[in-house]
C-alpha positions in Angstrom: 22.3 58.2 -27.1 25.1 60.3 -28.2 28.8 59.6 -28.0 29.5 62.5 -25.5 26.6 60.7 -23.6 28.1 57.5 -23.3 31.3 58.6 -22.4 29.9 60.4 -19.4 28.4 57.3 -18.2 31.4 55.1 -18.7 33.3 57.6 -16.8 30.9 58.1 -13.6 30.8 54.5 -13.7 33.9 54.2 -13.8 34.8 56.8 -11.4 31.9 54.5 -9.3 34.1 51.3 -9.4 37.0 52.7 -8.2 35.9 54.3 -5.6 34.4 51.5 -4.4 37.4 49.4 -4.8 40.0 51.5 -3.7 39.1 51.4 -0.2 38.4 47.6 -0.1 41.7 47.2 -1.2 44.0 49.5 0.7 41.8 47.6 3.9 43.1 44.7 2.2 46.4 45.7 2.9 47.8 43.4 5.4 50.6 44.5 8.5 53.9 43.4 8.5 54.1 41.6 11.9 57.2 41.5 14.0 58.7 38.2 15.5 57.3 39.3 18.4 54.4 39.3 17.8 54.4 35.9 16.0 55.7 34.2 18.5 52.7 35.6 20.5 50.0 34.7 18.5 51.3 31.7 17.8 50.9 28.3 19.6 53.6 26.7 18.6 57.1 27.7 17.1 59.1 25.3 15.0 61.9 25.0 13.5 62.7 21.7 11.0 62.5 20.3 7.9 59.6 20.1 5.1 59.3 16.4 4.5 55.8 16.3 3.1 53.7 18.1 1.0 50.1 16.7 -0.5 47.5 18.5 -1.8 44.0 17.6 -1.2 40.1 18.8 -1.3 38.8 19.6 2.4 36.4 17.9 4.8 33.4 19.4 2.5 35.2 19.7 -0.5 35.3 23.6 -0.7 38.4 24.6 -1.1 41.5 22.3 -1.8 44.5 22.6 1.3 48.1 21.4 1.3 49.0 19.0 4.2 52.7 19.7 4.7 54.5 17.8 7.3 58.0 19.1 9.1 59.8 16.5 10.8 61.2 19.0 14.0 64.1 19.5 15.5 62.9 22.0 18.1 60.5 23.5 19.4 60.8 27.0 20.4 57.3 27.2 21.7 54.6 24.6 22.4 54.6 21.3 20.3 55.0 18.6 23.4 57.4 15.7 22.1 55.7 14.9 18.3 58.6 14.6 15.9 56.4 16.0 13.3 54.3 18.6 12.7 51.6 18.8 10.5 50.3 22.0 9.1 47.1 22.6 6.6 48.1 25.5 4.0 45.2 26.7 2.1 45.8 26.3 -2.1 47.6 23.9 -4.0 46.1 20.9 -7.0 44.2 18.2 -6.7 43.4 16.7 -10.4 44.5 19.0 -12.6 42.2 21.8 -10.3 44.8 24.2 -9.1 43.8 27.2 -6.3 46.0 29.6 -5.2 45.9 32.1 -2.2 48.1 35.5 -1.9 49.0 35.8 1.0 49.3 32.1 2.2 53.2 30.8 2.4 54.8 28.0 -0.3 56.4 25.2 1.1 58.9 22.8 -0.9 59.8 19.4 0.3 63.5 19.2 1.7 63.4 22.8 2.8 64.3 24.2 5.9 62.0 26.4 8.0 60.7 27.9 11.0 57.2 27.9 11.1 54.9 29.5 13.7 51.8 27.8 13.9 48.1 27.7 15.6 45.0 25.5 15.8 42.1 26.3 13.5 38.2 25.6 14.5 39.2 22.0 13.4 42.0 21.2 15.9 44.3 21.6 12.8 47.6 23.6 12.6 47.5 26.5 10.3 50.5 29.1 9.9 50.0 31.6 11.9 50.4 35.4 10.3 49.8 34.4 6.9 53.1 34.2 4.6 54.7 36.4 7.8 54.1 33.1 9.7 57.0 30.6 8.1 60.9 31.6 7.2 63.5 29.5 5.0 66.5 28.7 6.9 69.2 28.7 4.2 73.4 27.9 4.9 75.7 30.9 4.3 78.1 29.8 1.9 80.8 31.4 3.8 80.5 30.6 7.5 78.5 28.1 7.3 75.6 29.0 9.7 71.9 29.2 9.2 70.5 31.9 8.4 67.1 32.9 8.8 65.2 35.6 6.6 69.2 36.5 5.1 69.9 38.0 7.9 70.3 36.5 11.5 71.5 33.0 12.4 69.3 30.5 13.5 70.4 31.0 17.2 69.8 34.8 17.1 66.3 34.2 15.2 65.4 31.6 18.0 66.6 33.4 20.9 64.1 36.7 19.9 61.5 34.4 19.9 62.0 32.7 23.2 62.8 36.6 24.4 59.3 37.6 23.3 57.9 34.6 25.3 59.9 35.2 28.4 58.4 39.3 28.6 54.9 38.2 27.3 54.9 35.5 30.5 56.4 38.0 32.7 53.6 41.0 32.4 
């Protein structure tokens, strides 16, 4: 086979691969959900502190997940009276084997968070909306107020969620 025909074959194969992968990658782009959409989809919206992180294999040993324990300060939606919420997030490290899922949030011990969660088919809570379903709460050093997503106070944020839920109930 001549250099020219090999080049043409490689070029043609490259174009074919790109024409298959490009639409797939475009379909994988996630839509940014609004706070209202997240609130409506979630079964539970909780404000609290991450107090436990345990990575483990799932029941069938087909994937690693991290069990996140949140000590709840406030339930904005659902949650009854439990003072902790356990959420399972895909990914983690067990025995030197690690898995990372690009569109899932990560958690740190002692991190203050707002989480949007719903139950999966096995009754375990998971983050609703992928990485968009977890917000870190930080303290504004000037005002001392708790800030969500770098812009709104925690009170404003939870009021937005409650308002979205009231509108949903009225429909």
